[in-house]
N, C-alpha and C positions, 0 to 999 in steps of 0.2 A: 567227843562231844556227847556227854550223857543225855539220854532221852528217856523219858518216862511216858509210856503210852497209856492213856486213860481209857481209850475205847471209843465206841460209837457215840456221836452226839445225840441229842434228843430226837426221837423219831427216825433214827437211822440217817440223820443228815450229816454224813461224813464222819471223820474221826478227829479227835482232839488229843494232843499230846503236849507234855511239858518238856521244854528243852533248856538245858543248862550248858552254857559255853564259857570258855575263858579266853579273854583277849587282853594282851599286855599285862598279864598278871591279875586282872580283875575278872570276877565271875558275874555272868549275866544270866538271868532266867526270864524266859518268855513262853508264851503258849502259841501253838501252831494248830490250825485246823486244815484238814484236807477234804476235798469234795470232788465228785465227778461232774465235769461240765457237760460231757456228752461223749460222742465217739468220732474218731477221725474217719472221714468218709473214704480215705485212701487205704488205710491199714485195718480199719475196723476196731482198733484198740481204743481203750478209754482215754479221754483227755482229763488228766488230773491237775487240779489247781490247789494252791495253798494260800492261806491268810494267816496273819499273826496278830497278837494282842498282848497286853500286859497281864490280863487275868483270863482264867478259864471261862468265866461268865461272859466276858467281852467277846471272846472267840465264838462261844456257843450262840450268842445273839446274832453275830455276823453270819454264821452258818444257817441259822433259821431264815434270815432275810434272803440269803442266796437261794436256798431251797425253794422258798415261796416264789421268787422271781423265775426260777427254772420251771416251776409248775405252771405259772400263769403266762409264760412266754415273754416276759419283760427282761429277762436276764441279759446283761451285757458283759462280755469277757473283760477283765481288767486290762487297762492299757498301760504298757510299760514305758511309753514315750514320755520324755519331759516336754514342757511347754516349748522350750527352744527347739527341740528336735521336730516337734510337730510344725512349728512356724517355718522351719527350713523346708519341710515337705510342702506345706501350703503355698509358700511363695514360689516354689519351683514348679509345682504341678497343677495348681488351682487358680492361676491368674490369667489363664489363656483367654478369658472372655472380656477382659478389660483393655483399654488403650495402653500403649506402651508407657506413656507418661504417667498414667494412673498406677500402673504396676510398679514403676520406679518409686513413686511417692509411698506406696504401701511398704515396699522393701526398706526404704529409708526410715520410716516410722518404726518398723520392727527392729532394725539395726540400732537405731539411736536410743530408743526409749523402752520398747516392750521387752526385748530379749535380755538386756542388762538387768532389768528388775525382776522379771518373772521366768526367765529362761531355764533356771535350774530346778524349778518346781515340777514335781510329777504331774502330768496332765490330769490324772484321775484324782489327785489331791487338791487341785485348784478349786477354790470356792469364791463366792461373791464378795465376802469380807476382804479377802486378800486382794482382789482386783480393785475394790473400792479404796482400800488403803493406798494402793499404787497410784490411782488417780489423784487422791488427796495430796500425796507427796509431790506429784508433778506441779500442782498449783501452789502448795505451801511446803517447800522442801525444808527438812530439818537442818541440813548442812547450809550454813550461811554463804558458802562460796558457790552454791549452785543457784543459777538463775531460775526463778519460777516461770512456768509456762502460762500462756493466756488460756482462758476458758475455751476459746475457739480451737486452739491447738489441741487441748485435751479432748475435745469433742471429736476432732479428726482422728486422734490416736485410738479413741474408743471405737470409732467406726471401723477402723482396720482390725482391731483386736476382736471385736464382736463378729465380724465376718469370718475370721479365722476359726473362732470357737464354734460358730454355727456350722461350719463345714465339718468340724470334728464330731458334732452331734449327728449330722446327717449320715456320716459313714460309720457311726457306732462307737467312736472312741470315747464319747461323753454321753451321759444320760440327759444332761440339760446344759444350757449355756450359762456359765457363771457370770457373764457380763450383763445378763438380762436385768438383774435386780439392782444394778448400780445406779447411783444418783450422780448426775454430772453437774459440774459447777455452772452457775448461771452466767449466760453470755449477755453482756451489756452491749446492745447494738449501738454502734457509733452513729451519731447524727450525720445524716447526709448533708452535703453542702453544694446544692446545685447553683448554677449561675442565675442571677436575677436578670430582668430584662436589660438593665443598663450594662451589666457585665457581658451579656451575650452580644449586645451592640458593639461594645468595646473590643471583644474578642474577634468578631467578624471584621471589624475595621483593621485590627492588627494583623490579620492573616492575609489580607488582600495582596496578591502577587507572590505569596509564599509558595514554595514548591510543593507543600503539603496542604494547600488551601482546600482542594476538593476532598481530600481525605478527612480533614477536620470537619468540613461541612457535612459530609456523609455521616460521620459519627454523631455529630450534634443533632441532626434532624432525622435520624432513623433509630438511634439508640443501640446500634450494633456494637459488640464488644471489639476491643482493639485487635485481637487475633482474628476475628471474623472479617474485619475490614481489610486487614493485611492479606487474608486468604481468599478474598473475593475474586472470582474469575468472570470474564466477560460472558461466558455462556450462562451465567446465573442472573443476568440482567435482561429483562424483556422490555425494550423501550416502547413497544406498541401498547402493552397493557400497563406499563409503569410498575411492574412487579419485580422485586429483588428476591431471589431465593438464597437463603442462608444455609448452605449445605456443608461448609467446611471452615476450618480456621487454620491459621499459620501458627505452628508450635515448634519451640526449640526441642531438639532431641535431648532426652534426659540421660541417655547412656553416658557413663563416665568417659571423658576424653573426647566426646563428640561435640562439635560446635555447629552442626548443620541444622537446618529447619526442614519441616515437613508439613504437608497438608493432611489434617486429620478431621474427623467429624466434630461438629460443634459441641459445646458443653452439654452434658447429659445425653449426648448422642442423638439429639432431636434436631431435625432440620425444620425450617419455618420460612414463611414468605412475608414480605413487607411491601405494602403499597407506598411507594416513595412520592414525595411532593415533586411538582414539575420543576421547581428550582434545583432540586437535587439531581433530577434526571438531566437537566440542561448542563449542569456542571460535569456530570459523568460523560456526556457527549463531548464536551471540551477535552476531557482527559483522554478519551479514545482518539480524538483527532491528533492530540499531542503525541500519543504513542505511535500512531501511523506515520507521522512525520519523522519521528526518531528511527523507526524501522526502515524507512526509505533512505534516510541519511546514512545509517550504519550498515545496511545490507546484511551480510552474513555475520557481522559482529553483534547484531541484535539478538539477545538471548531472553526469551520468555516462553518456554515450552508449555507452561501451565496455563498461559493466557491470563495472567494476573492483571487486575485493574490498576494496582499501584506498584510501580517499580521505580528503580533509579533510571538515569538517562541511557543505560545500556540494556535495560530490560530485566535486570536482576531484582529479585524480591527485596523488599525493605525489611529491616529488623526493628524489633520493638525499641531497643535502646536509642536507635537513630531518631525515630519518630518522637520518642518520649523527651529526649533532650531538646528538640526543637519546640515541642509543646511547652515545656517548662520555661524556656526562654521567653516565649510569647506571654504566658500568663503572669510571669514576673513583671514584664513590661507594662501590663495593664493593672498592676496592683493586686494580683491574686497569686502570690508565690506559693501558697500551700495547696493550690488546686491540683487535684489528681486527674489523670487522663480519664479515669472512670467517671469523673464528675460530669463529663460531656454526656454520658449515658443517663445519669441521674437528671441532668438538665432537660434532656429530651422527654423523659417520663413525666416530670413535673409539668412541662409545657403542654404535653399531650392531654394530661388530665385537666389542666386549667382550661384548655381549649374545648373541652366537652367530650373527649373520647371516653367511652365506657371502660371500666377496669378490665373486662375480658379482652377487649381489643388491645389495650396497652400490654396486658400479659402476653398475648400472642406475639406482638411485635418485639418485645424484649426477650422472648424465649424462656420465660419463667415456667416452672412446672405446673403451678396452680395460681389462680387469681387471688387466693388467700395470701400467698406469699407476696404478691404485688401489693396488696392492701396493707400487709404488715410493714412493708418498706416505705410505702408512700401514703399511708393512711392520714398523715398530718395534712397532706394536700387536700384530701376530700373533707377533712374537718374544717379547714380554712374556707373551702367552697360552701360548706353548710352555713358557716357564720356569715359569709357574704350574702347567701340566700336569705338568711334571717334579717339581715340589714335591709335588703331590698324590700322584703315584706313589711318591715317596720315603716319604711318610707311610703309604701303604698297605703298602709293603714292610716298614716297621718294625712294623706291626700283625700281620703274618703271619710275621715272622721268628722262628725258634726259637734262633738263635745269639746 
């Protein structure tokens, strides 16, 4: 491999040489610059690095930039990892602070979407435009056989990738996060479809005597999430004060091959309290009496070590599919076949706002992170209330008007 040494770069910033090599009968020429990064603290020897470019001018410019960063203390050693290699490290070593289910979803996003598209790119070569193109392809793939992803899914993928790249910045593999500058596709929020008063009445009539009647009533009149209802334990209900503490949720194990459920912290890791209506508390008292009867009847065959409020007749926890199938059967019978279980939560929120609860109270009961998010979801309800207020004022004006 012939090499022509040119000598020191400008200002002594390393050395530059021209390299000519032959591969498969073809001759290639490029320029290489070498510089001293520092000294190995163990051996005291210089740490030599090299960079390459198509022209001598390009390499000289790179050397000047490196020298300047060495002088002002902003220099970062080049990272030889690929994006895929770093993602493997990140998913293995840096997800210890998240719930197991969240870590599982992060890994699936990496495996299904991020690694196949960006995995072979050198980490230090990754830029915002490449990431932006990746996001665009997810929404509008060139290949007609590939199904496009929703804007919400792309946002989730971006969240995972951004976290991984930010960790690379924090430990010095990257100078900046290439996902920072990306523009995500617009998410069109689906219109919520809460039950109206007539539908709530029909639903309550349809569930009378149903084995999940109390479960449905609790969901409809507290706004608790399905997993939170299924994970509710008796020690979290204070019948004297009427306060329900939402401290955990029932969640399916996400590990491959596992079909078990576990109790984990609520969404966003935030516990909260809800002041329940007397009707709800009375129903829960009935549920507790039923469980006590079952326990006496079954003796040692009764299994409810966690103290769950909602179980089957043997004390075993309920599963989401079991409850969901019964719910869908009921809503179909009352003419609402498209109603989702989550619509019970929406129905509670709308009813609470219409009843006069302030947004901050509704936010706290629902477990939203901010009141702004609650307003964003249910703002149409407050707009309707404003119009109703204006109508009431108009009627008042007409009663006092003399013209």
